[in-house]
FITI-562256 format. One record per residue (C-alpha): residue in three letters; x, y, z. Coordinates in steps of 0.2 Angstrom, whole numbers, plus 2048, in hexadecimal, padded with zeros to 3 digits. Layout:
<pts>
ALAXYZ;...
</pts>
This chain:
<pts>
MET83677A77C;THR829786778;ALA82C799779;SER82179A788;ASP82B78D791;ARG83C79678C;VAL8347A6793;ARG83079E7A3;ALA8417957A4;ALA84A7A67A2;ALA8407AE7B0;GLY84379F7BC;ALA85679F7B8;ALA8587B17BE;SER85E7B07D0;LEU8587BB7DE;ARG8647B47EB;PRO86F7C47ED;PHE8607CE7F0;ARG8597C47FF;ALA85C7D380A;ALA84E7DC800;TYR8427CF806;TRP8487D2819;PHE8457E4816;GLY8347E280F;GLY82F7D781E;PHE8357E382B;ASN82E7F2821;GLY81E7EA81F;LEU81D7E8832;THR8207FA834;TRP813801827;MET8067F582C;VAL8067FB83D;ILE80980E839;LEU7FE80F82A;GLY7F280082E;THR7E57F983A;PRO7EF7FD84A;THR7F180F847;LEU7DF811842;LEU7D9808852;LEU7E481485C;ALA7DD822853;GLU7CB81C857;LYS7D1819869;LEU7D682C86A;GLY7C6831863;ALA7CA835851;THR7BB838844;ALA7B9831833;PHE7C184082B;GLN7D083E835;VAL7D082B830;GLY7D083181F;LEU7DF83C822;LEU7E882D829;SER7E482381A;SER7E983180E;PHE7FA836815;VAL80482880D;PHE7FD82C7FC;LEU7FB8407FE;PHE80E843800;LEU8138387F2;PRO8158477E7;LEU82484B7F2;GLN82C83B7EA;VAL82F8467DA;ILE8398537E2;SER8438457EC;THR84983E7DC;ALA85584D7DA;PHE85E8467E9;LEU8628357E2;ALA87083B7D8;ARG8798427E7;LEU8748357F4;GLY8728257EA;PHE8648197EC;ARG8698107FC;ARG86E81F806;GLN85E828802;MET85381A808;VAL85E816817;LEU85D82881D;ALA84A82981A;TRP84681A823;SER85181E831;VAL849830834;ARG837828831;ALA83981B83F;THR83A82A84C;PHE82882F848;VAL82281E84F;LEU827825860;VAL817830860;PRO80A822860;LEU81581886C;ALA815827878;LEU802829876;SER7FF81787A;MET80A81888A;LEU80082788F;ALA7F181D890;PRO7E482B892;GLU7D3826899;GLU7CC835891;PRO7D6839882;ARG7D884C87E;ARG7D485386C;TRP7E7856869;MET7EC84486B;ALA7E383E85B;ASP7EA84E852;LEU7FC84A858;LEU7FA838851;ILE7F483F841;VAL80384A840;SER80F83D844;VAL808831836;MET80984082B;ALA81C84382E;PHE81F83082C;CYS81883181B;ILE821841816;VAL83283981A;ARG82C828812;ALA829832801;PHE83B838802;GLY842826804;ILE83681D7F8;ALA83B8277E9;ALA84B81B7E9;HIS84280B7EC;ILE83A8047DC;PRO84880D7D1;TRP8558047DC;MET84D7F37DC;ALA84B7F57C8;ALA85D7F97C6;ILE8647EA7D0;LEU8577DC7CD;PRO8587D07BE;ASP84A7D77B2;ALA8447C57AE;ALA8417C37C1;ARG83A7D47C6;GLY8297CE7C8;ARG82D7BE7D2;PHE8367C97DE;PHE8287D57E1;ALA81C7C77E2;THR8267BE7EF;ASP82A7CE7F8;HIS8177D17F9;GLY8147BF7FF;ILE8227C280D;VAL81A7D2812;SER8087CA812;ALA8107BC81E;VAL8177C9829;GLY8067D2829;VAL7FD7C282F;VAL8097BF83E;THR8097D1843;LEU7F67D3842;LEU7F37C284B;LEU7FF7C8859;CYS7F67D985A;ALA7E67D085C;THR7ED7C586A;LEU7F47D4873;PHE7E37DD872;GLU7DB7CD879;GLN7E77CA888;LEU7EC7DD88C;SER7E47ED88F;SER7E37F787E;TRP7F0804884;ASN7FD7F7889;ALA7F97ED878;PHE7FC7FD86E;SER80D801878;ILE8137F0874;ILE80E7F0862;TYR81780185F;VAL8277FA867;ILE8277EC85B;CYS8247F984D;ILE833802851;THR83E7F2852;GLY8377EE841;SER83C7FF83B;ALA84E7FD841;CYS8507EC839;ALA84A7F2829;VAL856800828;PHE8647F282C;SER85D7E881D;LEU85F7F6811;THR8727F8815;ARG8747E5810;LEU86E7E97FF;PRO87A7EC7EF;ASP8787FE7EA;ALA8768047D8;ALA87E8127CE;PRO8748227D1;PRO8698297C4;PRO86F8397BA;ALA86C8497C4;ILE85B8527BF;PRO85A8647C5;ILE84A8677CF;SER8458757C3;LYS8438687B5;LEU83885C7BF;PRO8278657BB;SER82B8647A8;ALA82F8527A9;ALA81F84E7B3;ARG8158577A7;ARG81D84E798;PHE81A83D7A0;CYS8088407A5;LEU802849794;GLN80C840787;PRO802831780;GLY809820784;LEU80A81378F;PHE80D81E79F;ARG7FE82879C;HIS7F3819798;TYR7F78107A8;LEU7F78207B3;ILE7E58237AE;LEU7E08117B2;SER7E88137C3;LEU7E18237C8;LEU7D081C7C3;GLY7D380C7CD;SER7D88167DD;ILE7C78207DE;VAL7C18127EB;ALA7CE8067ED;SER7DA8127F7;SER7CD814804;LEU7C4804805;ALA7CE7FB813;ASN7CF80981F;PHE7BD80E81F;THR7B77FC820;ILE7C27FB830;TYR7BB80B837;TYR7A9806833;LEU7AB7F583C;LYS7B27FD84B;VAL7A680C84D;GLU796806844;ALA7977F3847;GLY79F7F4858;LEU7AC7E6855;THR7BA7E3861;SER7CC7E985B;SER7D27D785C;ARG7C47D1851;ILE7C87DF844;LEU7DB7DA844;MET7D57C8840;PHE7CD7CE831;THR7DC7D982C;ALA7E67C982E;ALA7DA7BF823;GLN7DE7CE815;PHE7F17CA817;ALA7ED7B7816;GLY7E57BB805;MET7F47C47FF;ILE7FF7B5803;ILE7F37AA7F9;ALA7F37B57EB;MET8067B77EA;THR8087A47EA;PHE8007A37D9;VAL8057B47D2;ARG8197B37D5;ARG8197A37C9;SER8117AD7BA;ILE8137BF7BC;ASP8237C07B1;VAL81B7B77A2;VAL8087B97A3;PRO8027CA79B;ILE8017D77A9;ARG7EF7DD7A5;ARG7E87CC7AA;PHE7EE7CF7BD;PHE7E77E17BD;GLN7D67D97B6;VAL7D57CD7C3;ALA7D97DA7D1;SER7CB7E57CB;ALA7BF7D77CA;ILE7C27D17DC;ILE7C17E47E2;GLY7B07E47DA;LEU7AA7D57E3;VAL7B07DB7F4;CYS7A77EC7F1;LEU7987E27ED;TYR7997D87FD;TRP79B7E9807;LEU78C7F17FE;LEU7817E3803;LEU7877E3815;VAL7847F5819;THR7737F5811;GLY76D7E981D;SER7737D7818;ASP77A7D482A;GLY77A7C2827;LEU7897C581C;MET7947C982C;PRO79B7B882D;LEU7A27BA81C;LEU7AD7C9821;PRO7BE7BE822;GLY7BB7B8810;ALA7B77CB80B;TYR7C77D1813;MET7D17C180B;LEU7CB7C57FA;PHE7D07D77FC;GLY7E17D2801;MET7E27C87F1;ALA7DD7D67E7;PHE7E97E27F0;ALA7F77D67EE;ILE7F57D37DB;ASN7F37E57D7;ASN8027EA7E1;ALA80E7DD7DB;THR8087E07C9;HIS8097F37CB;PHE81C7F27D2;THR8207E67C4;PHE81A7F27B7;LEU81F8027BD;PRO8318007B6;GLU82A7FD7A5;LEU82380E7A2;SER83381779E;GLU845815798;GLU8518117A6;HIS8598227A6;GLU84982A7AA;ARG84281C7B5;PRO8448257C6;VAL83B8357C1;ALA82D82B7B7;ILE82A8207C6;ALA82982F7D2;VAL81E8397C6;PHE81382A7C5;THR8128267D7;ALA8108387DC;THR80183A7D0;LEU7F982A7D6;GLY7FD82E7E8;LEU7F583F7E7;SER7E58377E1;SER7E68297ED;GLY7E98367FC;LEU7DB8427F7;ALA7CE8347F5;PRO7CD82E807;ILE7CC84080D;LEU7BD844801;TRP7B5833805;GLY7B8837818;LEU7AE847816;PHE7A183E80C;LEU79F82F818;LYS7A1838829;GLU79383C835;SER78E84F838;GLY799858844;GLN7A785084E;THR79C840851;ALA7A683084D;GLY79D825840;ILE79982282E;VAL788826825;ASP78281581E;SER77981B80F;ASN78A824809;PHE79481580D;ALA78880B801;ALA78C8187F4;PHE79E8167F6;PHE79D8047F2;ALA7918057E4;ILE79E8117DC;GLY7AC8047DF;ILE7A27F77D6;ALA79F8027C7;VAL7B18077C7;SER7B77F47C8;VAL7AC7EF7B9;LEU7B47FD7AF;MET7C57F97B4;VAL7C47E77AE;THR7BE7ED79D;LEU7CC7FB79C;PHE7DB7F07A2;ALA7D77E4793;ARG7E07F1787;LEU7F07F4792;PRO7FF7EE788;ASP80E7E578F;HIS81E7E7786;ARG8297DD792;PRO8347D2787;HIS8327C3792;ALA81F7C4794;ASN8137BA789;ARG8087C577E;
</pts>
């Protein structure tokens, strides 16, 4: 047996059976966020008269409030991983009641405050999420076998993607068969149910010993040390910040463009998003078999290259190549593949950036820094792309520039990721 065979055998022998509740959590949680932070809520915002800038806000909140995750790590020593997540996920579910109520009102002429209220509810959802997410990756890293960590995250993304396809196909069917407002109402009832099931799944997972107490006053100095000190943390952070310039905004603005500028129906757009999740499933089918043994940089390079191809497609489409419209499902499928590969690789690699005793703070600092960048990007892009005044729409020439920048960034990322080291003992160099 070769060294490579022994590595693969060790990774395959690590059992994930005790952590099946985490897969259930991933599925139900995925159902929740893909409604609240995904296409259905963007379509609801458009129905309520939201502008491109407001769509940018909706896209940014999930990232913009991640810096709160750093402060939230100070509560882990007192609450523990499981209790902090259960508390946060229970509270955040209550904010789903706002879009449900707006849907049930079914206004013929939406008032200006309705879109504003939807935005505030998503903002509150993301704030509470940031408090809970501080526990997630450190908790999983503490209880999962090291040699199977990548396989777990790849499988988890595959499950979430499958749930996404089913959810979005259901949403598309509802929009075809019912009035828009009735469809939205049913979707958000399903969303609340998924939130409750996600919380229950968390309670079925084994807890881990809480990390050492860290005074809030020491968190800023720890953040500066991680970000400024030369090493793997800073190296990967710079690459991630560069990659987020366009990628963090791409999905939501393309959906908004198809709805407002191309005039596509909600059900058709949801089918494209379902194709995106199908791409995620396809990618994870292959990635889960090799992510624990193949150098991590290869997956990042593949994801960056695919993003570049997707940006090239959209650049051609918005500059007048209408004949490419039939290829939209394929473009969304490719984007889903890139998104899944990047995310599974990212979550696998994050625990490697620091020693175990510093892991919660290191992950929080990294996620907060990247989140702040990914949160500001959609807001700035929204200002750059929107029509003048309160008119809903996107300026085509500016949208073309957006994708041209995306292509340039992707080419650069493929080159830079080639130098990313992988120190995992069970991975082939």
